C-alpha positions in Angstrom: -3.5 28.8 -48.5 -7.0 27.4 -49.5 -5.6 24.0 -48.6 -5.0 25.0 -45.0 -8.3 26.6 -45.0 -9.6 23.2 -45.8 -8.0 21.5 -43.2 -9.1 24.0 -40.7 -12.7 23.6 -41.8 -12.5 19.6 -41.6 -10.9 19.4 -38.3 -14.4 20.0 -36.3 -15.8 17.1 -38.3 -13.1 14.7 -37.6 -13.1 15.6 -33.9 -16.7 14.8 -34.0 -16.1 11.5 -35.9 -13.2 10.4 -33.6 -13.7 12.0 -30.2 -16.6 10.5 -28.2 -15.4 11.0 -24.7 -17.9 13.8 -23.2 -16.0 16.9 -22.3 -13.5 16.8 -25.1 -14.8 19.4 -27.3 -12.5 21.6 -29.7 -14.3 24.9 -28.3 -13.2 23.9 -24.7 -9.6 25.0 -24.1 -8.9 22.0 -21.7 -6.1 23.3 -19.7 -6.4 20.2 -17.2 -5.2 18.1 -20.2 -2.1 20.0 -21.1 -0.2 18.1 -18.7 -0.8 14.8 -20.7 0.7 16.4 -23.8 4.0 15.4 -22.4 2.7 12.3 -20.6 1.2 10.8 -23.7 4.3 12.1 -25.6 2.8 14.4 -28.1 5.5 16.8 -29.4 5.2 20.3 -30.3 5.3 21.7 -33.7 8.0 24.1 -34.9 7.2 27.5 -34.1 5.8 29.7 -37.0 4.7 32.8 -35.3 7.5 35.0 -35.8 7.4 37.5 -38.6 11.1 37.6 -38.6 11.3 34.3 -40.1 12.9 34.2 -43.7 10.7 32.5 -46.2 13.0 29.5 -46.4 12.9 28.8 -42.5 8.9 29.3 -42.5 8.5 26.7 -45.3 11.1 24.3 -43.8 9.0 24.8 -40.4 5.6 24.3 -42.1 6.8 20.9 -43.9 8.3 19.9 -40.8 5.2 20.6 -38.7 2.7 19.1 -41.2 4.9 16.0 -41.5 4.8 15.7 -37.9 0.8 16.0 -37.4 0.6 13.4 -40.2 2.6 11.0 -38.4 0.8 11.5 -35.1 -2.6 11.4 -36.7 -1.6 8.3 -38.8 -0.4 6.4 -35.8 -3.4 7.4 -33.7 -5.8 6.1 -36.7 -4.5 2.5 -36.3 -6.1 2.8 -32.6 -9.4 4.0 -33.8 -12.5 2.6 -35.2 -14.3 5.4 -37.0 -11.3 6.6 -39.4 -13.0 7.8 -42.9 -13.0 11.7 -41.9 -9.2 11.1 -40.5 -8.3 9.5 -43.7 -9.3 12.6 -45.7 -8.0 14.9 -43.4 -4.5 13.1 -43.4 -4.5 13.4 -47.5 -5.3 17.1 -47.1 -2.2 17.3 -44.6 -0.1 15.3 -47.2 -1.4 17.3 -50.2 -0.6 20.7 -48.1 2.8 19.5 -47.4 3.6 18.7 -51.3 2.4 22.0 -52.2 5.1 23.6 -49.7 7.6 21.5 -51.2 6.6 22.7 -54.6 6.7 26.3 -53.3 10.2 25.5 -52.1 11.2 24.0 -55.5 10.1 27.1 -57.3 11.8 29.3 -54.9 14.9 27.4 -55.0 14.9 27.0 -51.4 16.5 23.5 -50.4 14.1 21.6 -48.4 15.3 20.0 -45.1 14.9 16.2 -44.7 11.9 15.8 -42.7 12.6 13.8 -39.5 9.8 10.9 -39.9 10.6 9.5 -36.9 11.2 12.7 -34.8 9.4 11.3 -31.9 8.9 8.0 -29.8 6.0 5.8 -30.8 2.8 6.8 -29.1 0.8 3.4 -29.1 2.5 2.0 -26.2 1.8 4.9 -24.1 -2.0 4.8 -25.2 -3.0 2.1 -23.1 -6.6 3.1 -22.4 -9.5 4.2 -24.5 -9.5 7.6 -22.6 -5.9 8.0 -23.4 -6.5 7.6 -27.1 -9.3 9.9 -26.9 -7.3 12.3 -25.3 -4.5 11.8 -27.8 -6.7 12.5 -30.7 -8.2 15.5 -29.1 -4.9 17.0 -28.3 -3.5 16.2 -31.6 -6.3 17.9 -33.4 -6.3 20.9 -31.1 -2.3 21.2 -31.8 -3.2 20.8 -36.0 -5.8 23.4 -35.7 -3.4 26.0 -33.9 -0.5 25.0 -36.2 -2.6 25.2 -39.3 -3.6 28.5 -38.4 -0.2 29.7 -38.0 0.4 28.2 -41.4 -2.0 30.2 -42.9 -1.0 33.6 -41.4 2.7 32.6 -42.6 1.6 31.5 -46.3 -0.4 35.0 -46.3 2.6 36.7 -45.1 4.8 35.1 -47.5 2.5 36.0 -50.5 2.2 39.5 -49.2 5.8 40.2 -48.9 6.6 38.6 -52.3 
């Protein structure tokens, strides 16, 4: 849970370092950009919100979602100039994924094979600096929402076991 908290606390700094376009702030819910999620090709992470999920399903979805965001941000990073903060965030995402894998091993839950290539490459669809900025912004917003769900899921697992 501490790594999920760390990721949540690091996202604003990464956003500030990587997103330079005026009007793209984490605090603003940019509904007018939501249509670009599918246009750019940013896939949705697995849903974690149901308390009815078993521990193995929750952990598998957490790993899948973390791997998805890691791949998204890794690909977008290649298009950015300022990436130090993003590198640190990617390391935290990778570490959290490894911790969840350890939890699966300890609970003797078979981990599903992650689909690393679950989405088509974003790079060809990001032809302008603005599209790159929007892709970073939307990916970080989505990661923040997903990580909040991860934190809640891990807390639910800790309480119920």
